[in-house]
Each structure stands twice: as C-alpha cells, then as structure tokens.
N, C-alpha and C positions, 0 to 999 in steps of 0.2 A: 462376330463372324463377319466374313465379307462376302457381298454379293458379286455375281459374274461382272456386272458392270464396272464396279470398282476395281476388279482384277485387271480389266482391261486399260485402266487409266493410271499407270504408273506403280503398279505393285509387281514384284518379281519374285520368282520361286529361288529356293536356296541354291539351285544348281547354277541358275543364270547369274546370281549375285556372286557365287564363288568364282565364276569365270570372270566376270566384271573386274573384281578386285584381286584376282589371281591367288585364292587362298583355297584350302581344302574345305567342303562343306561341314567337315566335323569341327573345323575350327570356329565356324559361325555358331555351331550348337554349343561350343564351350563359351563363347561370348555371351550367348543367350543364358546359359546356366549361371554365369558370373553377374548377370544383371547389367551388362554393358550394352546390350541391344535388346528391344523387345518388338519382334515382328509380329504382325497380326496373324490370325489364322482364319483359313477358308472354311466352309461348312464341312469339307472333308478333312479338316485339321491340319492342312497343308500350311507351312510357314510362308508368309508373304511379306517381303520388304518393301517399305517405301523408298522414294528417292532420298529422303531425310536419313532413313536407316543406312542406305549406301554410303552417304556422305560421312555419317558417324563411323561405319566400318572402316572407310579409306583412312580417317584419322586414326583409328585404333591401329590399322596396319602400319601407318607411317611411324607412330610412336613406338611400336614394338619392333619393327624391322630396321629403321633408319636410326632410331635413338636408343634402342635397346632397354626399352621401358618394359618392365613386367606388368602383368594384368592388374596387380594391386596398384601399382603406379599409374597405369592408365586409368582406373577407377577414380583415383584421387584428382588427376589432371581433368578428366572430364567433369567430375562434380565441380571443380573450381571455375572451369570454363562456363558451365551452366550458372553458377552463382554470379559470375561476373556479368553474364548476358542479362540476368534478372536485375542486377544493380545498375546496369546501364539503362534499362528500361525506366526503373524507378527515378534515376537521376534525371533522365529526360523528362518525366512527368514533374519532378520538383522545378526544374527550370522552366517549364511551361507555365506552372502555377506562379512562379515569380514573375516571369514576364507579363502575365496576365494582370497580376496585382499592380505592377509598376505602370502598365498601360492604362489601367483604370485609375490609378492614383494620380496620374498626370493628365487624364482625360484625353489620351492620344487616340487618334483615328488610325487604326491598323489595318493595312491591307497585306496579308501574308504573301510572301513570295517563297516559292519552294526551296530556292537555293540559298537564301539569306540565313545568316546565324542568327540575327535578330531582325525579324520582318517588320520594317517600319516603312511607311509610306512617305513620299518627299514632304508632305505636308506635315505629317507628325514629326518628322525629323527637324523641320524648320521651328515648329512649336517647341520642341525639346530644347533646342539650342538658344532660342529666344527667352525662354524661362531661366535658363542657366546664366545668362548674361545680364 
C-alpha cells in the first residue's frame, strides 16, 4: 500500500495515465491482467502508476499501435528487453572485475574518470607503456 506522501511524489491514477498516453483506462486494466504492468495500490485500493510504469505503458502502446504487435508479442519483447538490461549490468560488472584485476596485476595507480572507457591516470598509462616496451 502507498501512503499519501508517496502519492504526491510521482504516482498517477489510472485516469491521469490514460490521458497521458491516450488510451482507455480499460486497456490499462487489460495490461495489468496480462502482467505487462504492475501498478501499486493505495490504501483505498486505487491503482497508482509510477513514472517507470508510464514509460513502460508508452512502449507497449508504441509496439501495439505502430508496429502491430499483439499483447503476447509485447510480453516476449518486454521480457527480452529486461533480460538484455540484466545482461548489460552483469557484463558491466565482469568488465569492472577484469579491469580491477589488470590494474592490480600491473600495480597501476588508477584515478577513475567518469567519461573514460578504461579509467587510467597519466602516470599509470606511462607505467603501462613502459612495461610493454
């Protein structure tokens, strides 16, 4: 159940969401019955949709309206997207572990930079190239 404070912080009722994405509220109930979306419930059992729910609904609407995908196809696509996102996180963790092992193996002084693919300081880069030559 959701308290009143959470309701004021980005949760929307079924009528508001239906207007936001230009669909009938009954369609949202169908999506919920099919397990495509899971709104939270207020203490009064009102469906409340998060911003993430709204984005997911928009994707479902795009798939059904613009690409003529049926709801069974939408379910498959959404499950595949979720699996891909999970694999992306796992892959990122593996890459991070590999980089940490490389850095410790070569005793490199690392100063991560947010935008670098492989975060190396100038000093560690020189050490790396000196060891290779």
